[in-house]
C-alpha positions in Angstrom: 0.0 0.0 0.0 1.4 3.3 -1.0 2.0 6.0 1.6 1.4 9.8 1.3 4.3 10.6 3.6 7.5 12.1 2.3 11.1 11.5 3.4 13.1 14.6 4.3 16.8 14.5 4.6 19.0 17.2 6.1 22.6 17.8 7.0 23.7 18.7 10.5 27.0 19.6 11.9 28.2 17.7 15.0 27.0 20.4 17.4 23.5 20.4 15.8 23.3 16.6 15.9 24.4 16.6 19.5 21.7 19.1 20.4 19.1 17.0 18.5 20.2 13.8 20.3 20.1 15.6 23.7 16.6 16.8 23.1 15.4 13.4 21.9 16.9 11.8 25.0 15.3 14.3 27.3 11.9 14.1 25.7 12.1 10.4 24.9 11.1 10.9 21.3 12.8 9.7 18.1 14.6 12.2 15.9 11.9 12.2 13.3 9.1 12.5 15.8 10.7 15.5 17.5 11.2 17.2 14.2 7.7 16.4 13.1 6.2 17.8 16.3 8.3 21.0 16.0 7.1 21.5 12.4 3.4 21.0 13.0 3.5 22.9 16.3 2.4 20.0 18.5 3.1 20.4 22.2 6.3 18.7 23.3 6.3 16.6 26.5 7.7 18.2 29.6 10.7 16.5 31.2 9.1 16.9 34.6 6.2 14.7 33.4 8.6 11.8 32.9 10.1 12.2 36.4 6.6 12.1 37.9 5.6 9.1 35.9 8.8 7.3 36.8 8.1 7.9 40.5 4.6 6.5 40.1 5.9 3.4 38.3 8.5 2.9 41.1 5.7 3.0 43.7 3.7 0.5 41.7 6.7 -1.9 41.5 7.2 -1.7 45.3 3.5 -2.4 45.9 3.6 -5.4 43.5 6.8 -6.7 45.3 5.1 -6.4 48.7 2.0 -8.2 47.4 4.2 -11.0 46.0 6.0 -11.5 49.3 2.8 -11.4 51.3 3.7 -8.2 53.2 0.7 -6.2 54.1 0.4 -2.8 52.4 0.3 0.0 55.0 -2.3 2.6 54.2 -1.4 6.1 55.4 -4.1 8.1 57.2 -4.0 11.8 57.7 
């Protein structure tokens, strides 16, 4: 099936490529997805959102580990 997407090639110097790779690492996007989002004006993810989601995933892992070992989960009350 034919696609209507077009391939775009560009040349970057080492500093520009390093900047692109830094951004893709921080935002956890591929190079092409980052460039596409910049071109169409889509909101880029915030690096703080990743930190928050990582913390939540860590808590879920701890909870699952406690459930597997049979340790009761302590609920906090205010």
